[in-house]
N, C-alpha and C positions, 0 to 999 in steps of 0.2 A: 634352107636358109642360104641366101647368096653370100659370097665371100665378102662383099662390101658391108652387108648387114651384120655379119658375124664380126668383122673387124671393128665396125662402129660400136657394137655392143661391148666388145672387149675393151676398147678405148674408154668408153663411158665407165666401165667397171674399174679400170685402173685409176681414172680420175676420182671416182667415189672412194676408192681405198685411200688415196692420197689425202683426201679431205675429211675422212671419217664420215662419209655420207651414208650412214647405215640404212636409211630408208631406200635409197637408190640401190645399194648393195643387195638388200633383201628383195626388192622388186626384180632385179636382174637374176638373182638366184632362182626365184619362182618361175620366171620366164624361161630360164635355161632348163629347169626340171620338166616343165610342161613341154618344151620343144623336144627334149630328149625322149620323152615318153611317146610323143606323137610321131617322131621320125627315128625309129630305132636303127634304120639302115645308114644314117648319117653319122659322122664323127660326133662324139658326145661333147657338147658345149660345157657341161658342168665339169668335166675332167679338166678342160682348159682353165676354167675359172678357179678351180681348186689349186691348180699348179701356180697360177698367178698369185693367189692369196698366200700360198705357202712361201713363194719367193719373196713376197713383200714382208712377211713375218720374219724371214731369215735375215733380211737386210736391216730391219728395225731393231 
């Protein structure tokens, strides 16, 4: 996954968290899980998403 694609997906995830867009959040989680499984040699996207979600929960 390119840096730009990863950054765009993370930005979309942050926006969905801010607006309680659970359908979008779920779709991004599924895409991240599939990407991580298909590309085990790349940094795990799901780890980044979990950290962002945890950060959001701590602020709220």
